N, C-alpha and C positions, 0 to 999 in steps of 0.2 A: 780152444780154445781162442778167443776173438780180440786181439788186443788194438787192432784197425777195420773199425766201426766201419765209414767211407774211406775210397784214394780216391780223389778229384782230377782229374790232369786240367792243368793249367796251359792258357794260350802261348805262355813263354818261359822261359826259364828266369828263376829269382833266386839268385845268390847260389848256383847250383841245383834248386828245388824245381822240378817240376810238376809236382802233384802239391795239391791240400788235400792232408791226411788227418782226419775226426781219429781222434783215438777215445777207445770204451774206456778207459779210467777218467780222461778228464772231461768225457761227455757227460758221465754219470756223475762226477763231481758237480758239474753244471747244473746237474738236473736236482742233486738235492740242494745246491743252496738256494737255486730259485723256491723249489718246494718251499723251503722253514721260510725263505722270506716273506712268501705269501701267508703261510700260518703265523707267523712272527707279526704280521702288518692288521692282520684280523686281528689279533690280541690285543693290539696297540689300541684300534680302534674302540675295542670294547673299554679298556681300561680308561680310554675316554671319555667316554659316556658316561659310563660309571663314576667316574669322580678320581681313579686313581693317578690318571696321570694329567697334570697341565697342557693346555696347549702348547703350541711351535708358532712364532711369527714367521709366515713365512712371504716373499713379494711375489705382489697381485701381479699374474702374465699382464705384457704388454698389451699384449691385444681384448684382453679383458675391459670391453664398453657399458658403460650404464645405459638406462634404457628409459630415464625420464628426462621432460623439459628442464627440471630443475638445473641437473646437472650438468646440461649442456649452457646454460646460461649461466655456469661458473661459481652454480651454490651447491653444497655438500659434494666437492669434489672427491673424487675419486682417491680412497687410502693408500698409502705403498704396500700396505703390508695387512694381510688378513691372518686371523688366527684359525691353525687348521690343527686336525687328530697327530700326534708324533710319528703315524705309519707315515705319512711323506718321506721323512727322511730315511726308511730301511732299503729306498734303493743306494742311498751313498754309504750306508752301513753294511749291506751286502760286497760292496765295491772292495769298504774298507776290509772287510773279512778276505775275501778274496784274494788280493794283496800282501795283505799282511797274514795270513795264514799259510799260502806257497812260501815266502819269504822264513816264515819261521817252519814251516816243515823242512824245508830245504837245509836251514842251519842245524835244524837238531838230529835230519841223518848225518850233515858233517859230523858233528860233535861227536856220535856213537861210531864211525866210521874213518878217525882219523890217519887209518893205513892205506882206505882207499884214497882219501887225499892226496897223501904223499905220493902217491902213483901215479895218480892220472889228476891233476887240480883241476884244468879244463872241462877235464869229461864229468867229472862227478857233480861240478858246479852249472854246468848247463844243459847234463842227462834229464832227461824230461821223466824218468823215476826218481826215485829215492826222494823220497818224503816220509815224513814221521808226523802222524796226526796230532800229539800232542803240544809239538813244537807251533804247528798252525795254530792251533784254539788258541795258546798262551799268549802269543802274540797278536794273534787277531784282537784278542779280549781285551792287553793291556791297549790295545789302537782303541777300541770300539768306546770302551771308559774314558781315554782323556778326547774323541771328540764329543760324547754326550758331555762331559762340564763345558764346552763349549758353551751349548745352548743350557747350561744351566737347569740339567736334566738330572733324575735319580737313577743311578744306574741300575739298581736293584729291581724295580717293574720290566724294565726292560729284558733284565737277563730273565725272568719266569717266562715273558713275551716270547725270546728266543727258545728256550729248554726244549720244550717237547718238537721243533722242527728241527734241532739242532740233533736230538737224537737220531731221528728218522734220519736225515741229511748223513751224517755218519754210517748209517746202515746203508744206504745207496750206493753211497763211494764204496762201500768193504764189494758191493756187487761189481764194481767195474775194478777192482783189484782180481778178484773171479774172472772176469774176461779176460782182463792183461794178462792174469799169469803173473803178476810180475814181483814175486818172491815174498808175499805176505802169508805164505801158508803157515802150515804146522809141520810137525816132527815126521819121521816118515813113519808109516802107518803100512798093516798089515792083512790082507782082506780075511785070512785064516784065522784070525782074531776076532772077527768082524760077528756080533750076536746078531741073531735070525731076525731081529724086527727091523734093523737097521739097513736102508739101503744101500747099495754098494757105493754109489757114488756120494753119501754123504760122510762113507768112511777113508777113500782110499781115492787120489785123484793125481794122477801124475802131471798134470798140466801140458799135456803137448800141444806145439806150435805156439807155447808161450812168449810174452814180449822178450825174454831172455835167453831164446835160442838154442833152451836145452830143457830135456825133462826134468821136473821135481828132483827125481831122485838120481838123477846123474848130478845137477849143484849141490844136491846135499850128501853125497855121498854117501847113500843107503845102502844095509847089507842088501845082498843079492834076494834075502826071501823077502823085503820089503816091494809092495805093491803100487807107492804109491806118497803121498803125504796128506796128513789129514786136513780135509779143506775149510780151514779155522773161518774164513771170510761168510761161509753161508754162515755157519754157525754165529757169528756176529750180528751178522745182519740178523736174524731170525728173532737175538738177543735185542737187538736194535727197535724193532716192531713192538716185539711187547713192552719195552721199557717207555717208548713213546705212547701207547696205549695207556698206563699206567699214569702217565703225566699228564698226559690230554684230558685223562677222567678226572683227575685232581687239580686241574687248572684254574676253578673256581674257587680255590678250596679260602678259609675266611683269615687265615693268618698273614702275617706284614710282608712286606716284599722282599724278593728274596729267598723266600720260604722254598719255592718250587724248584729255584736253581741249585738251590743246595739239595734236596733230595737228588736232580739229577745230578749231583756232582758224587753222592755216595753209591748210586745206581751203578752208573755208566763208570765210574771209578771199579767197583768191587767187580763187575763181569771182567773189567780189563786186565785186573790184578787175577781173575781165577783162567781166562783164556789162553794167557802169558804163560802160563805154565806147559802147554803146547804148541806154542808159536814158535818158531825160529827166530831168533833174535840175539846182537850180541849178550856177552852176561856179564858180568866185575863183582869182583869183592869189595863187599862192604859190611866194615863193623863181624867180618866172622859168616856173612853170607853170600851165598852167591844169587846175583838177582837182575836185572834187566833194566835199564832205562826206563821202560814204559811201568814195570813193577812200582820202582820207585814212585813215581808220579803221580801212577794212581793210588798209592797208600796216602799221599800227602793231598790229592782230590778228597778222598773220604775223609778222612780227618774234619779239613777244611769244610767240606757238608755238613758233616755229623756238627762241629759248632756251630755252624750255621743255623741247621734246625734247632738245637737245641736254644740258642738265641734270639732265634724269630717265633717263637712257639707262640705268640701271643697274639691274638684277634686286631685285626687293623679296626681304625676309628672310624667306624661307618658314618658318624654326624659328619666328617669331616670333608668324608669322599662325598655323600651329599652336597654340601656346600660348594664342593668343587665342580660336582658335574651340573648342579644348577647355573655355577658361574658360566660354563663352559656352553650350554645351551644359549645360556641368555647370546652370550656374545657372538655363536652361530647367528642366530635370529637377528641381532641388529647388522652384523652383515648383509642375511638375505632382503631384508629391509632397504640397508642404504643402495644395492646394487636394482 
Protein backbone atom coordinates (compact mmCIF):
# COMPACT_ATOMS: atom_id res chain seq x y z
CA UNK A 1 0.00 0.00 0.00
CA UNK A 2 0.99 3.61 -0.52
CA UNK A 3 -0.68 5.72 2.20
CA UNK A 4 1.86 8.52 1.73
CA UNK A 5 2.55 9.65 -1.82
CA UNK A 6 5.18 12.32 -1.17
CA UNK A 7 7.15 13.43 1.89
CA UNK A 8 8.80 16.83 1.41
CA UNK A 9 11.41 17.90 4.03
CA UNK A 10 10.81 21.37 5.46
CA UNK A 11 13.69 23.82 6.00
CA UNK A 12 12.60 24.19 9.63
CA UNK A 13 10.21 22.49 12.04
CA UNK A 14 6.69 23.80 12.49
CA UNK A 15 5.01 22.57 15.65
CA UNK A 16 7.31 19.55 15.74
CA UNK A 17 6.62 18.71 12.08
CA UNK A 18 9.74 18.50 9.93
CA UNK A 19 8.23 17.37 6.62
CA UNK A 20 5.17 17.99 4.49
CA UNK A 21 3.33 14.75 3.74
CA UNK A 22 0.92 14.32 0.84
CA UNK A 23 -1.43 11.47 1.74
CA UNK A 24 -2.84 9.32 -1.03
CA UNK A 25 -6.41 9.48 0.28
CA UNK A 26 -6.47 13.26 0.60
CA UNK A 27 -4.81 13.67 -2.79
CA UNK A 28 -7.37 11.45 -4.54
CA UNK A 29 -10.26 13.23 -2.81
CA UNK A 30 -8.97 16.60 -4.06
CA UNK A 31 -8.56 15.17 -7.59
CA UNK A 32 -12.12 13.83 -7.45
CA UNK A 33 -13.58 17.13 -6.24
CA UNK A 34 -11.75 19.18 -8.88
CA UNK A 35 -12.85 16.82 -11.65
CA UNK A 36 -16.44 16.86 -10.40
CA UNK A 37 -16.40 20.68 -10.23
CA UNK A 38 -15.07 20.90 -13.80
CA UNK A 39 -17.75 18.56 -15.14
CA UNK A 40 -20.46 20.41 -13.21
CA UNK A 41 -19.25 23.77 -14.57
CA UNK A 42 -19.54 22.43 -18.12
CA UNK A 43 -23.11 21.34 -17.45
CA UNK A 44 -24.04 24.65 -15.82
CA UNK A 45 -22.75 26.51 -18.88
CA UNK A 46 -24.93 24.28 -21.06
CA UNK A 47 -27.95 24.88 -18.81
CA UNK A 48 -27.33 28.64 -19.00
CA UNK A 49 -27.14 28.77 -22.79
CA UNK A 50 -30.17 26.53 -23.35
CA UNK A 51 -32.29 28.45 -20.86
CA UNK A 52 -32.58 25.95 -18.03
CA UNK A 53 -30.84 28.35 -15.65
CA UNK A 54 -30.83 32.16 -15.49
CA UNK A 55 -27.58 34.04 -15.19
CA UNK A 56 -26.15 35.41 -11.97
CA UNK A 57 -25.02 38.96 -11.34
CA UNK A 58 -21.32 39.11 -10.49
CA UNK A 59 -19.06 42.14 -9.86
CA UNK A 60 -17.09 43.44 -12.82
CA UNK A 61 -13.34 43.04 -12.12
CA UNK A 62 -11.79 46.42 -11.13
CA UNK A 63 -9.13 46.12 -13.82
CA UNK A 64 -11.65 45.74 -16.63
CA UNK A 65 -11.61 48.97 -18.64
CA UNK A 66 -13.72 50.21 -21.50
CA UNK A 67 -11.96 50.72 -24.78
CA UNK A 68 -14.10 53.41 -26.36
CA UNK A 69 -13.87 57.18 -26.18
CA UNK A 70 -17.46 57.71 -25.08
CA UNK A 71 -16.87 55.84 -21.86
CA UNK A 72 -13.65 57.76 -21.23
CA UNK A 73 -15.64 60.99 -21.59
CA UNK A 74 -17.96 59.80 -18.81
CA UNK A 75 -20.85 58.46 -20.83
CA UNK A 76 -22.09 54.86 -20.59
CA UNK A 77 -20.21 54.26 -17.39
CA UNK A 78 -18.98 50.75 -16.81
CA UNK A 79 -21.66 48.79 -14.91
CA UNK A 80 -20.72 47.48 -11.49
CA UNK A 81 -22.09 44.01 -12.23
CA UNK A 82 -22.52 41.76 -15.23
CA UNK A 83 -24.60 38.69 -16.03
CA UNK A 84 -22.61 35.45 -16.10
CA UNK A 85 -23.20 31.73 -16.29
CA UNK A 86 -23.88 30.12 -12.89
CA UNK A 87 -20.68 28.13 -13.47
CA UNK A 88 -18.80 31.07 -11.93
CA UNK A 89 -20.14 29.88 -8.57
CA UNK A 90 -18.53 26.43 -8.84
CA UNK A 91 -15.32 27.51 -7.10
CA UNK A 92 -17.28 28.62 -4.05
CA UNK A 93 -19.54 25.56 -4.22
CA UNK A 94 -16.53 23.22 -4.38
CA UNK A 95 -15.00 24.94 -1.34
CA UNK A 96 -18.26 24.60 0.58
CA UNK A 97 -18.47 20.94 -0.44
CA UNK A 98 -14.94 20.20 0.81
CA UNK A 99 -15.29 21.99 4.16
CA UNK A 100 -18.82 20.80 4.93
CA UNK A 101 -18.04 17.35 3.53
CA UNK A 102 -15.06 16.81 5.83
CA UNK A 103 -17.00 18.13 8.84
CA UNK A 104 -20.02 15.93 8.11
CA UNK A 105 -17.90 12.87 7.36
CA UNK A 106 -16.04 13.25 10.65
CA UNK A 107 -19.27 13.85 12.61
CA UNK A 108 -20.96 10.72 11.25
CA UNK A 109 -17.83 8.64 11.92
CA UNK A 110 -17.86 9.82 15.54
CA UNK A 111 -21.56 8.99 15.90
CA UNK A 112 -20.86 5.55 14.46
CA UNK A 113 -17.89 4.95 16.81
CA UNK A 114 -18.81 6.53 20.13
CA UNK A 115 -16.72 3.93 21.95
CA UNK A 116 -13.57 5.22 20.22
CA UNK A 117 -14.52 8.78 21.12
CA UNK A 118 -14.84 7.84 24.78
CA UNK A 119 -11.38 6.23 24.82
CA UNK A 120 -9.47 8.89 22.87
CA UNK A 121 -11.57 11.98 22.06
CA UNK A 122 -8.67 14.16 20.86
CA UNK A 123 -7.20 11.40 18.70
CA UNK A 124 -10.55 10.59 17.06
CA UNK A 125 -11.48 14.21 16.34
CA UNK A 126 -8.13 15.25 14.88
CA UNK A 127 -7.15 12.00 13.16
CA UNK A 128 -6.56 12.29 9.41
CA UNK A 129 -8.68 9.17 8.86
CA UNK A 130 -12.10 8.30 10.23
CA UNK A 131 -14.46 9.75 7.61
CA UNK A 132 -17.92 8.53 6.60
CA UNK A 133 -19.02 9.41 3.04
CA UNK A 134 -22.74 9.77 3.71
CA UNK A 135 -22.11 12.18 6.57
CA UNK A 136 -20.10 14.42 4.29
CA UNK A 137 -22.63 14.05 1.48
CA UNK A 138 -25.60 15.10 3.62
CA UNK A 139 -23.97 18.11 5.30
CA UNK A 140 -22.44 19.30 2.02
CA UNK A 141 -25.83 19.02 0.28
CA UNK A 142 -27.58 21.10 2.95
CA UNK A 143 -24.82 23.72 2.86
CA UNK A 144 -24.89 24.03 -0.94
CA UNK A 145 -28.70 24.37 -1.02
CA UNK A 146 -28.43 27.16 1.56
CA UNK A 147 -25.78 28.90 -0.57
CA UNK A 148 -27.88 28.67 -3.75
CA UNK A 149 -30.88 30.06 -1.88
CA UNK A 150 -28.89 33.26 -1.31
CA UNK A 151 -28.70 33.71 -5.10
CA UNK A 152 -32.38 32.78 -5.62
CA UNK A 153 -31.28 29.81 -7.74
CA UNK A 154 -33.15 26.54 -7.96
CA UNK A 155 -31.17 23.67 -6.46
CA UNK A 156 -32.61 21.05 -8.82
CA UNK A 157 -30.71 22.00 -12.01
CA UNK A 158 -27.54 22.35 -9.95
CA UNK A 159 -28.12 18.89 -8.52
CA UNK A 160 -28.50 17.50 -12.04
CA UNK A 161 -25.27 19.20 -13.11
CA UNK A 162 -23.33 17.86 -10.13
CA UNK A 163 -24.69 14.28 -10.12
CA UNK A 164 -22.44 12.61 -12.75
CA UNK A 165 -19.24 14.18 -11.43
CA UNK A 166 -20.20 13.40 -7.85
CA UNK A 167 -20.44 9.71 -8.68
CA UNK A 168 -17.05 9.78 -10.39
CA UNK A 169 -15.48 11.69 -7.48
CA UNK A 170 -16.76 9.03 -5.09
CA UNK A 171 -15.04 6.32 -7.10
CA UNK A 172 -11.77 8.26 -7.25
CA UNK A 173 -11.95 8.71 -3.49
CA UNK A 174 -12.27 4.94 -3.10
CA UNK A 175 -8.99 4.53 -5.00
CA UNK A 176 -7.51 6.77 -2.32
CA UNK A 177 -8.93 4.43 0.33
CA UNK A 178 -7.36 1.47 -1.45
CA UNK A 179 -3.93 3.10 -1.68
CA UNK A 180 -4.07 4.12 1.98
CA UNK A 181 -5.52 0.86 3.29
CA UNK A 182 -7.58 2.87 5.76
CA UNK A 183 -9.94 0.10 6.85
CA UNK A 184 -12.70 0.60 4.27
CA UNK A 185 -12.25 -2.96 3.09
CA UNK A 186 -14.50 -5.99 3.10
CA UNK A 187 -14.86 -9.02 5.32
CA UNK A 188 -12.24 -11.76 5.48
CA UNK A 189 -11.70 -13.70 2.26
CA UNK A 190 -9.92 -16.88 1.19
CA UNK A 191 -8.25 -17.41 -2.17
CA UNK A 192 -9.24 -21.08 -2.00
CA UNK A 193 -12.84 -20.01 -2.62
CA UNK A 194 -11.98 -17.76 -5.58
CA UNK A 195 -13.54 -18.57 -8.97
CA UNK A 196 -10.86 -19.27 -11.55
CA UNK A 197 -11.82 -16.36 -13.80
CA UNK A 198 -11.32 -13.69 -11.10
CA UNK A 199 -7.76 -12.32 -10.56
CA UNK A 200 -6.30 -12.97 -7.11
CA UNK A 201 -5.79 -9.25 -6.41
CA UNK A 202 -9.49 -8.64 -7.00
CA UNK A 203 -10.56 -11.32 -4.51
CA UNK A 204 -8.23 -11.02 -1.54
CA UNK A 205 -5.88 -8.28 -0.31
CA UNK A 206 -4.06 -8.06 3.03
CA UNK A 207 -3.14 -4.38 2.62
CA UNK A 208 0.45 -4.73 3.81
CA UNK A 209 2.02 -1.40 4.73
CA UNK A 210 -1.34 0.33 5.18
CA UNK A 211 -1.80 3.50 7.16
CA UNK A 212 -3.28 1.59 10.13
CA UNK A 213 0.03 -0.18 10.72
CA UNK A 214 -1.14 -3.80 10.65
CA UNK A 215 -2.33 -6.28 7.99
CA UNK A 216 -6.07 -6.40 7.39
CA UNK A 217 -6.30 -10.01 8.59
CA UNK A 218 -4.84 -8.97 11.95
CA UNK A 219 -7.07 -5.91 12.33
CA UNK A 220 -10.21 -7.90 11.48
CA UNK A 221 -9.13 -10.92 13.55
CA UNK A 222 -9.60 -13.19 10.54
CA UNK A 223 -9.45 -17.00 10.87
CA UNK A 224 -6.11 -18.68 9.99
CA UNK A 225 -7.41 -19.85 6.61
CA UNK A 226 -8.12 -16.28 5.48
CA UNK A 227 -5.64 -14.80 3.01
CA UNK A 228 -6.93 -11.25 3.28
CA UNK A 229 -10.10 -9.22 2.96
CA UNK A 230 -12.21 -8.32 -0.05
CA UNK A 231 -10.83 -5.12 -1.70
CA UNK A 232 -14.28 -3.55 -1.83
CA UNK A 233 -12.79 -0.16 -2.73
CA UNK A 234 -11.98 -1.53 -6.19
CA UNK A 235 -15.53 -2.86 -6.58
CA UNK A 236 -16.89 0.56 -5.63
CA UNK A 237 -14.58 2.31 -8.08
CA UNK A 238 -15.74 0.08 -10.93
CA UNK A 239 -19.41 0.58 -10.03
CA UNK A 240 -18.89 4.35 -9.76
CA UNK A 241 -17.41 4.52 -13.26
CA UNK A 242 -20.34 2.54 -14.67
CA UNK A 243 -22.95 4.67 -12.90
CA UNK A 244 -21.12 7.84 -13.97
CA UNK A 245 -21.24 6.63 -17.58
CA UNK A 246 -24.99 6.02 -17.34
CA UNK A 247 -25.67 9.43 -15.78
CA UNK A 248 -23.47 11.23 -18.29
CA UNK A 249 -25.23 9.51 -21.19
CA UNK A 250 -28.63 10.54 -19.79
CA UNK A 251 -27.69 14.10 -18.82
CA UNK A 252 -29.66 15.60 -21.73
CA UNK A 253 -32.88 13.96 -20.61
CA UNK A 254 -36.09 15.90 -21.38
CA UNK A 255 -37.57 15.67 -17.89
CA UNK A 256 -37.90 18.27 -15.17
CA UNK A 257 -34.97 19.54 -13.12
CA UNK A 258 -33.91 17.11 -10.40
CA UNK A 259 -34.74 13.96 -12.38
CA UNK A 260 -31.10 13.03 -13.07
CA UNK A 261 -30.11 13.62 -9.45
CA UNK A 262 -33.00 11.43 -8.36
CA UNK A 263 -31.65 8.68 -10.61
CA UNK A 264 -28.23 9.19 -9.03
CA UNK A 265 -29.75 8.68 -5.57
CA UNK A 266 -31.41 5.43 -6.65
CA UNK A 267 -28.35 3.94 -8.38
CA UNK A 268 -25.74 5.00 -5.84
CA UNK A 269 -27.97 4.02 -2.92
CA UNK A 270 -28.71 0.60 -4.40
CA UNK A 271 -25.03 -0.11 -4.99
CA UNK A 272 -24.02 1.06 -1.51
CA UNK A 273 -26.69 -1.13 0.06
CA UNK A 274 -25.37 -4.17 -1.83
CA UNK A 275 -21.68 -3.57 -1.12
CA UNK A 276 -22.40 -3.13 2.60
CA UNK A 277 -23.14 -6.86 2.73
CA UNK A 278 -19.42 -7.62 2.44
CA UNK A 279 -17.95 -4.46 3.99
CA UNK A 280 -16.70 -4.10 7.55
CA UNK A 281 -18.87 -1.59 9.42
CA UNK A 282 -20.49 -1.44 12.87
CA UNK A 283 -23.95 -3.05 12.82
CA UNK A 284 -27.02 -2.14 14.85
CA UNK A 285 -30.35 -3.75 15.69
CA UNK A 286 -33.23 -1.87 14.08
CA UNK A 287 -36.75 -3.25 14.32
CA UNK A 288 -35.37 -6.76 14.64
CA UNK A 289 -32.97 -6.32 11.71
CA UNK A 290 -29.19 -6.11 11.84
CA UNK A 291 -28.16 -3.14 9.70
CA UNK A 292 -25.32 -0.67 9.32
CA UNK A 293 -25.67 3.10 9.37
CA UNK A 294 -24.80 3.22 5.65
CA UNK A 295 -27.51 0.68 4.80
CA UNK A 296 -30.17 2.76 6.55
CA UNK A 297 -29.08 5.94 4.77
CA UNK A 298 -28.80 4.11 1.42
CA UNK A 299 -32.38 2.87 1.70
CA UNK A 300 -33.54 6.37 2.60
CA UNK A 301 -31.78 7.85 -0.42
CA UNK A 302 -33.20 5.16 -2.72
CA UNK A 303 -36.73 5.94 -1.52
CA UNK A 304 -36.14 9.68 -1.90
CA UNK A 305 -34.73 9.17 -5.39
CA UNK A 306 -37.60 6.89 -6.42
CA UNK A 307 -40.09 9.52 -5.25
CA UNK A 308 -38.21 12.15 -7.25
CA UNK A 309 -38.26 10.03 -10.41
CA UNK A 310 -42.00 9.53 -10.05
CA UNK A 311 -42.84 13.17 -9.35
CA UNK A 312 -40.51 14.59 -12.01
CA UNK A 313 -41.50 12.19 -14.80
CA UNK A 314 -42.88 15.03 -16.85
CA UNK A 315 -41.27 16.85 -19.73
CA UNK A 316 -39.85 20.32 -19.20
CA UNK A 317 -41.49 23.41 -20.67
CA UNK A 318 -39.28 23.88 -23.73
CA UNK A 319 -40.98 27.18 -24.71
CA UNK A 320 -40.06 28.73 -21.36
CA UNK A 321 -36.50 27.46 -21.75
CA UNK A 322 -36.19 28.96 -25.23
CA UNK A 323 -37.42 32.31 -23.89
CA UNK A 324 -34.91 32.20 -21.05
CA UNK A 325 -32.10 31.22 -23.44
CA UNK A 326 -32.95 34.17 -25.69
CA UNK A 327 -32.86 36.53 -22.69
CA UNK A 328 -29.49 35.13 -21.65
CA UNK A 329 -28.04 35.65 -25.13
CA UNK A 330 -29.41 39.19 -25.34
CA UNK A 331 -27.94 40.07 -21.93
CA UNK A 332 -24.53 38.77 -22.96
CA UNK A 333 -24.74 40.65 -26.29
CA UNK A 334 -25.53 43.93 -24.51
CA UNK A 335 -22.55 43.46 -22.24
CA UNK A 336 -20.24 42.87 -25.21
CA UNK A 337 -21.54 46.06 -26.87
CA UNK A 338 -21.01 48.07 -23.68
CA UNK A 339 -17.45 46.74 -23.41
